[in-house]
mmCIF file as gemmi writes it, N, C-alpha and C atoms, coordinates in Angstrom:
data_model
loop_
_atom_site.group_PDB
_atom_site.id
_atom_site.type_symbol
_atom_site.label_atom_id
_atom_site.label_alt_id
_atom_site.label_comp_id
_atom_site.label_asym_id
_atom_site.label_entity_id
_atom_site.label_seq_id
_atom_site.pdbx_PDB_ins_code
_atom_site.Cartn_x
_atom_site.Cartn_y
_atom_site.Cartn_z
_atom_site.occupancy
_atom_site.B_iso_or_equiv
_atom_site.pdbx_formal_charge
_atom_site.auth_seq_id
_atom_site.auth_asym_id
_atom_site.pdbx_PDB_model_num
ATOM 1 N N . MET Axp A 1 ? 9.004 -6.103 -5.414 1 0 ? 1 A 1
ATOM 2 C CA . MET Axp A 1 ? 9.382 -7.317 -4.788 1 0 ? 1 A 1
ATOM 3 C C . MET Axp A 1 ? 10.711 -7.815 -4.937 1 0 ? 1 A 1
ATOM 4 N N . TYR Axp A 2 ? 10.872 -7.978 -6.458 1 0 ? 2 A 1
ATOM 5 C CA . TYR Axp A 2 ? 12.199 -8.382 -6.951 1 0 ? 2 A 1
ATOM 6 C C . TYR Axp A 2 ? 13.293 -7.419 -6.632 1 0 ? 2 A 1
ATOM 7 N N . GLU Axp A 3 ? 13.27 -6.251 -6.666 1 0 ? 3 A 1
ATOM 8 C CA . GLU Axp A 3 ? 14.219 -5.175 -6.453 1 0 ? 3 A 1
ATOM 9 C C . GLU Axp A 3 ? 14.415 -5.176 -4.977 1 0 ? 3 A 1
ATOM 10 N N . THR Axp A 4 ? 13.619 -5.547 -4.089 1 0 ? 4 A 1
ATOM 11 C CA . THR Axp A 4 ? 14.221 -5.397 -2.597 1 0 ? 4 A 1
ATOM 12 C C . THR Axp A 4 ? 14.887 -6.561 -2.288 1 0 ? 4 A 1
ATOM 13 N N . LEU Axp A 5 ? 14.49 -7.942 -2.897 1 0 ? 5 A 1
ATOM 14 C CA . LEU Axp A 5 ? 14.867 -9.078 -2.609 1 0 ? 5 A 1
ATOM 15 C C . LEU Axp A 5 ? 16.461 -8.938 -3.125 1 0 ? 5 A 1
ATOM 16 N N . SER Axp A 6 ? 16.603 -8.427 -4.475 1 0 ? 6 A 1
ATOM 17 C CA . SER Axp A 6 ? 18.078 -8.169 -5.113 1 0 ? 6 A 1
ATOM 18 C C . SER Axp A 6 ? 18.833 -7.239 -4.39 1 0 ? 6 A 1
ATOM 19 N N . HIS Axp A 7 ? 18.119 -6.195 -3.518 1 0 ? 7 A 1
ATOM 20 C CA . HIS Axp A 7 ? 19.114 -5.418 -2.813 1 0 ? 7 A 1
ATOM 21 C C . HIS Axp A 7 ? 19.696 -6.06 -1.546 1 0 ? 7 A 1
ATOM 22 N N . PHE Axp A 8 ? 18.806 -6.71 -1.057 1 0 ? 8 A 1
ATOM 23 C CA . PHE Axp A 8 ? 19.001 -7.559 0.176 1 0 ? 8 A 1
ATOM 24 C C . PHE Axp A 8 ? 20.237 -8.514 -0.234 1 0 ? 8 A 1
ATOM 25 N N . ALA Axp A 9 ? 20.03 -9.331 -1.145 1 0 ? 9 A 1
ATOM 26 C CA . ALA Axp A 9 ? 21.095 -10.297 -1.566 1 0 ? 9 A 1
ATOM 27 C C . ALA Axp A 9 ? 22.392 -9.546 -1.582 1 0 ? 9 A 1
ATOM 28 N N . GLN Axp A 10 ? 22.389 -8.586 -2.436 1 0 ? 10 A 1
ATOM 29 C CA . GLN Axp A 10 ? 23.498 -7.902 -3.053 1 0 ? 10 A 1
ATOM 30 C C . GLN Axp A 10 ? 24.276 -7.277 -1.618 1 0 ? 10 A 1
ATOM 31 N N . THR Axp A 11 ? 23.612 -6.692 -0.588 1 0 ? 11 A 1
ATOM 32 C CA . THR Axp A 11 ? 24.181 -6.022 0.506 1 0 ? 11 A 1
ATOM 33 C C . THR Axp A 11 ? 24.407 -7.109 1.365 1 0 ? 11 A 1
ATOM 34 N N . GLY Axp A 12 ? 23.75 -8.221 1.516 1 0 ? 12 A 1
ATOM 35 C CA . GLY Axp A 12 ? 24.171 -9.604 2.396 1 0 ? 12 A 1
ATOM 36 C C . GLY Axp A 12 ? 25.495 -10.262 1.794 1 0 ? 12 A 1
ATOM 37 N N . GLY Axp A 13 ? 25.574 -10.339 0.709 1 0 ? 13 A 1
ATOM 38 C CA . GLY Axp A 13 ? 26.756 -10.806 0.046 1 0 ? 13 A 1
ATOM 39 C C . GLY Axp A 13 ? 28.041 -10.121 0.015 1 0 ? 13 A 1
ATOM 40 N N . MET Axp A 14 ? 27.801 -8.995 -0.04 1 0 ? 14 A 1
ATOM 41 C CA . MET Axp A 14 ? 28.878 -8 -0.004 1 0 ? 14 A 1
ATOM 42 C C . MET Axp A 14 ? 29.393 -7.982 1.726 1 0 ? 14 A 1
ATOM 43 N N . LEU Axp A 15 ? 28.556 -8.414 2.553 1 0 ? 15 A 1
ATOM 44 C CA . LEU Axp A 15 ? 28.806 -8.052 3.982 1 0 ? 15 A 1
ATOM 45 C C . LEU Axp A 15 ? 29.362 -9.377 4.163 1 0 ? 15 A 1
ATOM 46 N N . TYR Axp A 16 ? 28.931 -10.496 3.729 1 0 ? 16 A 1
ATOM 47 C CA . TYR Axp A 16 ? 29.731 -11.825 3.834 1 0 ? 16 A 1
ATOM 48 C C . TYR Axp A 16 ? 30.981 -11.943 3.434 1 0 ? 16 A 1
ATOM 49 N N . PHE Axp A 17 ? 31.267 -11.297 2.154 1 0 ? 17 A 1
ATOM 50 C CA . PHE Axp A 17 ? 32.604 -11.437 1.861 1 0 ? 17 A 1
ATOM 51 C C . PHE Axp A 17 ? 33.629 -10.593 2.259 1 0 ? 17 A 1
ATOM 52 N N . VAL Axp A 18 ? 32.938 -9.366 2.942 1 0 ? 18 A 1
ATOM 53 C CA . VAL Axp A 18 ? 33.892 -8.586 3.745 1 0 ? 18 A 1
ATOM 54 C C . VAL Axp A 18 ? 34.144 -9.472 4.983 1 0 ? 18 A 1
ATOM 55 N N . ALA Axp A 19 ? 33.486 -9.864 5.553 1 0 ? 19 A 1
ATOM 56 C CA . ALA Axp A 19 ? 33.648 -10.524 6.962 1 0 ? 19 A 1
ATOM 57 C C . ALA Axp A 19 ? 34.514 -11.688 6.336 1 0 ? 19 A 1
ATOM 58 N N . ILE Axp A 20 ? 34.557 -12.571 5.387 1 0 ? 20 A 1
ATOM 59 C CA . ILE Axp A 20 ? 35.574 -13.554 5.447 1 0 ? 20 A 1
ATOM 60 C C . ILE Axp A 20 ? 36.838 -12.949 4.91 1 0 ? 20 A 1
ATOM 61 N N . PHE Axp A 21 ? 36.83 -12 4.159 1 0 ? 21 A 1
ATOM 62 C CA . PHE Axp A 21 ? 38.173 -11.349 3.74 1 0 ? 21 A 1
ATOM 63 C C . PHE Axp A 21 ? 38.951 -11.027 5.092 1 0 ? 21 A 1
ATOM 64 N N . VAL Axp A 22 ? 38.225 -10.245 6.175 1 0 ? 22 A 1
ATOM 65 C CA . VAL Axp A 22 ? 38.806 -9.828 7.216 1 0 ? 22 A 1
ATOM 66 C C . VAL Axp A 22 ? 39.124 -11.001 8.132 1 0 ? 22 A 1
ATOM 67 N N . ALA Axp A 23 ? 38.498 -11.971 7.892 1 0 ? 23 A 1
ATOM 68 C CA . ALA Axp A 23 ? 38.603 -12.994 8.911 1 0 ? 23 A 1
ATOM 69 C C . ALA Axp A 23 ? 40.035 -13.791 8.35 1 0 ? 23 A 1
ATOM 70 N N . VAL Axp A 24 ? 40.284 -13.809 7.014 1 0 ? 24 A 1
ATOM 71 C CA . VAL Axp A 24 ? 41.25 -14.528 6.254 1 0 ? 24 A 1
ATOM 72 C C . VAL Axp A 24 ? 42.649 -13.609 6.41 1 0 ? 24 A 1
ATOM 73 N N . LEU Axp A 25 ? 42.445 -12.121 6.537 1 0 ? 25 A 1
ATOM 74 C CA . LEU Axp A 25 ? 43.294 -11.458 6.683 1 0 ? 25 A 1
ATOM 75 C C . LEU Axp A 25 ? 44.127 -11.217 8.14 1 0 ? 25 A 1
ATOM 76 N N . ALA Axp A 26 ? 43.178 -11.552 9.022 1 0 ? 26 A 1
ATOM 77 C CA . ALA Axp A 26 ? 43.517 -11.4 10.529 1 0 ? 26 A 1
ATOM 78 C C . ALA Axp A 26 ? 44.3 -12.933 10.74 1 0 ? 26 A 1
ATOM 79 N N . TYR Axp A 27 ? 43.702 -13.999 10.218 1 0 ? 27 A 1
ATOM 80 C CA . TYR Axp A 27 ? 44.426 -15.148 10.2 1 0 ? 27 A 1
ATOM 81 C C . TYR Axp A 27 ? 45.946 -15.046 9.782 1 0 ? 27 A 1
ATOM 82 N N . ALA Axp A 28 ? 46.07 -14.586 8.611 1 0 ? 28 A 1
ATOM 83 C CA . ALA Axp A 28 ? 47.439 -14.267 7.93 1 0 ? 28 A 1
ATOM 84 C C . ALA Axp A 28 ? 48.204 -13.437 8.673 1 0 ? 28 A 1
ATOM 85 N N . LEU Axp A 29 ? 47.955 -12.328 9.33 1 0 ? 29 A 1
ATOM 86 C CA . LEU Axp A 29 ? 48.547 -11.577 9.958 1 0 ? 29 A 1
ATOM 87 C C . LEU Axp A 29 ? 48.771 -11.7 11.557 1 0 ? 29 A 1
ATOM 88 N N . TRP Axp A 30 ? 48.137 -12.793 12.031 1 0 ? 30 A 1
ATOM 89 C CA . TRP Axp A 30 ? 48.123 -13.144 13.693 1 0 ? 30 A 1
ATOM 90 C C . TRP Axp A 30 ? 49.499 -13.446 13.87 1 0 ? 30 A 1
ATOM 91 N N . PRO Axp A 31 ? 49.994 -13.011 15.096 1 0 ? 31 A 1
ATOM 92 C CA . PRO Axp A 31 ? 51.35 -12.945 15.351 1 0 ? 31 A 1
ATOM 93 C C . PRO Axp A 31 ? 51.729 -14.621 15.694 1 0 ? 31 A 1
ATOM 94 N N . ARG Axp A 32 ? 50.561 -15.304 16.261 1 0 ? 32 A 1
ATOM 95 C CA . ARG Axp A 32 ? 51.057 -16.901 16.36 1 0 ? 32 A 1
ATOM 96 C C . ARG Axp A 32 ? 51.263 -17.553 14.996 1 0 ? 32 A 1
ATOM 97 N N . ASN Axp A 33 ? 50.931 -17.157 13.855 1 0 ? 33 A 1
ATOM 98 C CA . ASN Axp A 33 ? 51.189 -17.823 12.86 1 0 ? 33 A 1
ATOM 99 C C . ASN Axp A 33 ? 52.373 -17.499 11.664 1 0 ? 33 A 1
ATOM 100 N N . GLN Axp A 34 ? 53.071 -16.471 12.529 1 0 ? 34 A 1
ATOM 101 C CA . GLN Axp A 34 ? 54.259 -15.696 11.666 1 0 ? 34 A 1
ATOM 102 C C . GLN Axp A 34 ? 55.009 -17.036 11.194 1 0 ? 34 A 1
ATOM 103 N N . LYS Axp A 35 ? 55.609 -17.579 12.342 1 0 ? 35 A 1
ATOM 104 C CA . LYS Axp A 35 ? 56.723 -18.778 12.04 1 0 ? 35 A 1
ATOM 105 C C . LYS Axp A 35 ? 56.297 -19.848 10.9 1 0 ? 35 A 1
ATOM 106 N N . ARG Axp A 36 ? 54.795 -20.266 10.964 1 0 ? 36 A 1
ATOM 107 C CA . ARG Axp A 36 ? 54.517 -21.252 9.959 1 0 ? 36 A 1
ATOM 108 C C . ARG Axp A 36 ? 54.744 -20.405 8.368 1 0 ? 36 A 1
ATOM 109 N N . PHE Axp A 37 ? 54.148 -19.089 8.467 1 0 ? 37 A 1
ATOM 110 C CA . PHE Axp A 37 ? 54.405 -18.628 7.017 1 0 ? 37 A 1
ATOM 111 C C . PHE Axp A 37 ? 55.552 -18.288 6.783 1 0 ? 37 A 1
ATOM 112 N N . ASP Axp A 38 ? 56.554 -17.967 7.715 1 0 ? 38 A 1
ATOM 113 C CA . ASP Axp A 38 ? 57.713 -17.899 7.597 1 0 ? 38 A 1
ATOM 114 C C . ASP Axp A 38 ? 58.5 -19.029 6.8 1 0 ? 38 A 1
ATOM 115 N N . GLU Axp A 39 ? 58.33 -19.941 7.335 1 0 ? 39 A 1
ATOM 116 C CA . GLU Axp A 39 ? 58.672 -21.405 6.833 1 0 ? 39 A 1
ATOM 117 C C . GLU Axp A 39 ? 58.484 -21.634 5.792 1 0 ? 39 A 1
ATOM 118 N N . ALA Axp A 40 ? 57.282 -21.47 5.245 1 0 ? 40 A 1
ATOM 119 C CA . ALA Axp A 40 ? 56.354 -21.984 3.964 1 0 ? 40 A 1
ATOM 120 C C . ALA Axp A 40 ? 57.15 -20.991 2.803 1 0 ? 40 A 1
ATOM 121 N N . ALA Axp A 41 ? 57.576 -19.707 3.169 1 0 ? 41 A 1
ATOM 122 C CA . ALA Axp A 41 ? 58.093 -18.601 2.502 1 0 ? 41 A 1
ATOM 123 C C . ALA Axp A 41 ? 59.613 -19.346 1.927 1 0 ? 41 A 1
ATOM 124 N N . GLN Axp A 42 ? 59.922 -19.951 2.957 1 0 ? 42 A 1
ATOM 125 C CA . GLN Axp A 42 ? 61.371 -20.217 2.469 1 0 ? 42 A 1
ATOM 126 C C . GLN Axp A 42 ? 61.605 -21.819 1.907 1 0 ? 42 A 1
ATOM 127 N N . LEU Axp A 43 ? 60.506 -22.486 1.614 1 0 ? 43 A 1
ATOM 128 C CA . LEU Axp A 43 ? 60.442 -23.727 1.089 1 0 ? 43 A 1
ATOM 129 C C . LEU Axp A 43 ? 60.994 -23.784 -0.311 1 0 ? 43 A 1
ATOM 130 N N . PRO Axp A 44 ? 60.673 -22.713 -1.154 1 0 ? 44 A 1
ATOM 131 C CA . PRO Axp A 44 ? 61.07 -22.607 -2.396 1 0 ? 44 A 1
ATOM 132 C C . PRO Axp A 44 ? 62.844 -22.714 -2.545 1 0 ? 44 A 1
ATOM 133 N N . LEU Axp A 45 ? 63.145 -21.989 -1.643 1 0 ? 45 A 1
ATOM 134 C CA . LEU Axp A 45 ? 64.892 -21.586 -1.513 1 0 ? 45 A 1
ATOM 135 C C . LEU Axp A 45 ? 65.76 -22.673 -0.89 1 0 ? 45 A 1
ATOM 136 N N . ASN Axp A 46 ? 64.994 -23.954 -0.195 1 0 ? 46 A 1
ATOM 137 C CA . ASN Axp A 46 ? 65.49 -25.016 0.475 1 0 ? 46 A 1
ATOM 138 C C . ASN Axp A 46 ? 65.93 -25.863 -0.395 1 0 ? 46 A 1
ATOM 139 N N . ASP Axp A 47 ? 67.383 -26.192 -0.572 1 0 ? 47 A 1
ATOM 140 C CA . ASP Axp A 47 ? 68.164 -26.975 -1.443 1 0 ? 47 A 1
ATOM 141 C C . ASP Axp A 47 ? 67.807 -28.639 -1.104 1 0 ? 47 A 1
ATOM 142 N N . ARG Axp A 48 ? 67.095 -28.987 0.032 1 0 ? 48 A 1
ATOM 143 C CA . ARG Axp A 48 ? 67.356 -30.173 0.526 1 0 ? 48 A 1
ATOM 144 C C . ARG Axp A 48 ? 65.955 -31.019 -0.135 1 0 ? 48 A 1
ATOM 145 N N . GLU Axp A 49 ? 65.981 -32.329 -0.473 1 0 ? 49 A 1
ATOM 146 C CA . GLU Axp A 49 ? 64.869 -32.835 -0.945 1 0 ? 49 A 1
ATOM 147 C C . GLU Axp A 49 ? 64.095 -33.6 0.218 1 0 ? 49 A 1
ATOM 148 N N . PRO Axp A 50 ? 62.78 -33.773 0.035 1 0 ? 50 A 1
ATOM 149 C CA . PRO Axp A 50 ? 61.933 -34.307 1.259 1 0 ? 50 A 1
ATOM 150 C C . PRO Axp A 50 ? 62.652 -35.838 1.458 1 0 ? 50 A 1
ATOM 151 N N . GLY Axp A 51 ? 62.752 -36.162 2.743 1 0 ? 51 A 1
ATOM 152 C CA . GLY Axp A 51 ? 63.172 -37.266 2.999 1 0 ? 51 A 1
ATOM 153 C C . GLY Axp A 51 ? 65.126 -37.258 3.42 1 0 ? 51 A 1
ATOM 154 N N . ASP Axp A 52 ? 65.54 -35.979 2.978 1 0 ? 52 A 1
ATOM 155 C CA . ASP Axp A 52 ? 66.81 -36.134 3.275 1 0 ? 52 A 1
ATOM 156 C C . ASP Axp A 52 ? 67.097 -35.509 4.743 1 0 ? 52 A 1
ATOM 157 N N . GLU Axp A 53 ? 67.838 -36.106 5.27 1 0 ? 53 A 1
ATOM 158 C CA . GLU Axp A 53 ? 68.412 -35.621 6.838 1 0 ? 53 A 1
ATOM 159 C C . GLU Axp A 53 ? 69.602 -34.866 7.074 1 0 ? 53 A 1
C-alpha cells in the first residue's frame, strides 16, 4: 500500500512540476510578452531615477 501511494505521489508530483515549468516557459517565450521583458532587462542600465522626467 505504501509503495503504491509513494509511487503515485512521486509520479504525480513530477508531472505537476513539469506542467508548471512548461507553463512558465511558455509565458516567458510568448511573443506578446517580449516588449515587457526587454524593458525589464534594460532597467539596470537606465540612468534616470524614478520620478525624473
